[in-house]
C-alpha positions in Angstrom: -27.1 -5.9 -11.3 -28.8 -2.6 -12.4 -28.3 -1.2 -8.9 -24.5 -1.8 -8.9 -24.0 -0.3 -12.4 -26.3 2.7 -11.6 -23.7 3.9 -9.1 -20.7 3.8 -11.3 -17.4 2.0 -11.5 -16.0 0.3 -8.4 -19.3 -0.4 -6.8 -20.2 -3.8 -5.7 -23.2 -5.9 -4.4 -22.6 -6.3 -0.7 -24.2 -7.1 2.7 -27.5 -8.9 2.6 -27.7 -8.7 -1.1 -24.4 -10.3 -1.6 -25.5 -12.9 1.0 -28.5 -13.6 -1.1 -26.3 -13.8 -4.3 -23.9 -16.3 -2.7 -27.0 -18.3 -1.5 -26.1 -17.7 2.1 -29.5 -16.1 3.0 -33.0 -16.4 1.6 -34.0 -13.7 -0.9 -36.4 -11.1 0.6 -37.9 -8.1 -1.1 -36.5 -4.8 -0.1 -33.5 -2.6 -0.8 -30.5 -3.6 -2.6 -27.1 -3.3 -0.8 -24.1 -1.8 -2.6 -20.7 -0.9 -1.3 -19.3 2.3 -2.9 -15.6 3.2 -2.7 -14.9 6.7 -1.3 -17.4 9.3 -0.3 -18.1 11.6 -3.3 -19.8 11.3 -6.6 -22.6 9.0 -5.7 -26.0 10.2 -4.6 -28.6 8.1 -2.8 -31.0 6.2 -4.9 -34.5 4.9 -3.9 -34.4 1.2 -3.1 -30.6 1.2 -2.8 -28.7 1.0 0.5 -25.3 2.7 -0.1 -22.4 1.4 2.2 -19.2 3.4 2.2 -16.5 1.1 3.8 -13.3 2.8 4.8 -11.5 0.0 3.0 -12.5 -2.5 0.2 -9.4 -4.4 -1.1 -9.2 -5.9 -4.4 -8.9 -9.3 -2.9 -12.4 -8.7 -1.2 -14.2 -8.2 -4.5 -15.0 -10.8 -7.2 -17.8 -11.5 -9.6 -20.7 -14.0 -9.5 -23.1 -14.4 -12.5 -21.3 -11.5 -13.9 -22.3 -9.3 -11.1 -19.5 -7.4 -9.0 -19.9 -8.6 -5.5 -18.0 -8.8 -2.3 -16.2 -12.2 -1.7 -18.0 -14.7 0.6 -15.6 -13.9 3.4 -16.0 -10.1 3.2 -19.9 -10.6 2.9 -19.9 -12.6 6.1 -18.0 -9.9 7.7 -20.3 -7.2 6.5 -23.2 -9.3 7.7 -21.9 -9.3 11.2 -22.4 -5.6 11.4 -26.0 -5.6 10.0 -27.7 -8.8 10.9 -28.8 -10.7 14.0 -26.2 -13.1 15.4 -28.5 -16.2 14.5 -28.8 -15.0 11.0 -25.0 -14.7 10.7 -24.4 -18.1 12.1 -26.9 -19.5 9.6 -25.0 -17.7 6.7 -21.7 -19.0 8.0 -23.0 -22.5 8.2 -24.4 -22.3 4.6 -21.0 -20.9 3.4 -19.1 -23.9 5.0 -21.7 -26.4 3.5 -21.3 -24.8 0.0 -17.5 -25.0 0.5 -17.2 -21.3 -0.5 -13.6 -19.6 0.2 -13.7 -17.6 3.4 -10.6 -15.6 2.9 -10.9 -12.0 4.3 -13.2 -13.1 7.1 -12.4 -11.1 10.2 -10.6 -12.9 12.9 -10.2 -10.1 15.6 -13.8 -10.5 16.8 -15.0 -7.4 15.1 -18.2 -7.3 13.1 -17.6 -4.2 11.0 -15.1 -1.6 9.8 -16.1 0.7 12.6 -15.4 -1.9 15.3 -12.0 -2.5 13.6 -11.4 1.3 13.6 -12.4 1.4 17.3 -9.8 -1.2 18.1 -7.2 0.6 16.3 -8.1 3.7 18.3 -7.6 1.9 21.5 -4.1 0.8 20.4 -3.1 4.2 19.2 -4.1 5.8 22.5 -2.7 3.0 24.6 -6.1 2.0 26.0 -6.3 -1.6 27.2 -7.8 -3.9 24.7 -11.4 -4.8 25.5 -13.3 -8.0 25.0 -15.2 -7.9 21.7 -18.8 -8.6 21.2 -19.7 -10.0 24.6 -23.1 -11.4 25.7 -24.4 -9.5 28.7 -27.9 -10.5 29.7 -29.9 -10.7 26.6 -27.8 -8.3 24.6 -24.3 -8.5 23.0 -22.2 -5.4 23.5 -19.7 -4.3 21.1 -16.8 -3.9 23.7 -16.4 -4.6 27.3 -13.9 -3.9 30.0 -15.2 -6.4 32.6 -13.1 -5.3 35.5 -13.8 -1.6 35.2 -17.5 -2.3 34.3 -17.4 -0.2 31.1 -19.2 -1.1 28.0 -19.0 0.7 24.7 -21.4 0.6 21.7 -20.2 2.0 18.4 -23.0 3.2 16.2 -23.6 3.6 12.4 -26.2 6.2 11.8 -28.0 4.0 9.2 -28.6 1.3 11.6 -29.5 3.4 14.6 -31.8 6.0 13.2 -35.6 5.8 13.5 -38.1 5.1 16.2 -37.5 1.4 16.6 -33.7 1.7 16.8 -34.0 4.6 19.2 -36.3 2.3 21.4 -34.1 -0.8 21.1 -30.9 1.3 22.0 -32.7 2.6 25.3 -33.8 -0.8 26.2 -30.2 -2.1 25.6 -28.7 0.7 27.7 -31.2 0.1 30.6 -30.5 -3.6 30.9 -26.7 -3.0 30.6 -26.9 -0.5 33.5 -28.8 -2.9 35.5 -25.8 -5.3 35.1 -23.8 -2.5 36.6 -22.2 -1.2 33.4 -21.2 2.3 32.4 -22.4 2.4 28.9 -20.7 4.8 26.4 -21.9 5.2 22.8 -19.6 6.7 20.1 -20.8 7.3 16.6 -19.0 6.5 13.4 -18.3 10.1 13.0 -16.7 10.5 16.4 -14.5 7.4 16.1 -13.2 8.4 12.7 -13.2 12.3 12.9 -12.6 13.0 16.6 -10.7 10.0 18.0 -9.0 12.2 20.6 -12.3 13.1 22.1 -13.3 9.5 22.2 -10.1 8.4 23.7 -10.2 11.1 26.4 -13.8 10.2 27.4 -13.0 6.5 27.5 -9.8 7.0 29.6 -12.1 8.9 32.0 -14.6 6.0 32.2 -11.8 3.5 32.7 -10.0 5.6 35.4 -6.8 5.9 33.3 -4.2 8.6 33.7 -4.4 11.2 30.9 
């Protein structure tokens, strides 16, 4: 609770920490995940992982044990962006077993706000809708155009920084190329701040007219 209140009004427990609070995942020592509305006024704090979702509706926030927290449905959606698929499945089964309300659970196949934003970018720029979160070899790619053999990975800096993430990303790209895919990576900043550049690059990859 202290981590939530330390960051001010509107902050809520989220992601893995919310999963633990809802009894969807086992408690593990480590950082506390908190979602913060907006992008200003909250500095980073030791031991606290700060998430800044582009949207966090009032219907996606509640309280449990007097702690502000994302709803079970929103929590599962956030876990899809940050946890392995097997762990998300485990959390989802637990939510169903506990009969928790799962409103706000994403139904477009996306696992994060960034993936939802990318799909919206495709719609705005009249780019054919890709398959979402598709298994290719031992990896799951964010977006796939099967016929054109193009795959897109959308990256949050928080989860793709560091030596291990760098190594995993290169291993993933190598295997995807062995499957004949042209792999394009777009950061959160590119998708949200330079969507035109992303769309132009993607149209080139897909062989679409400008």
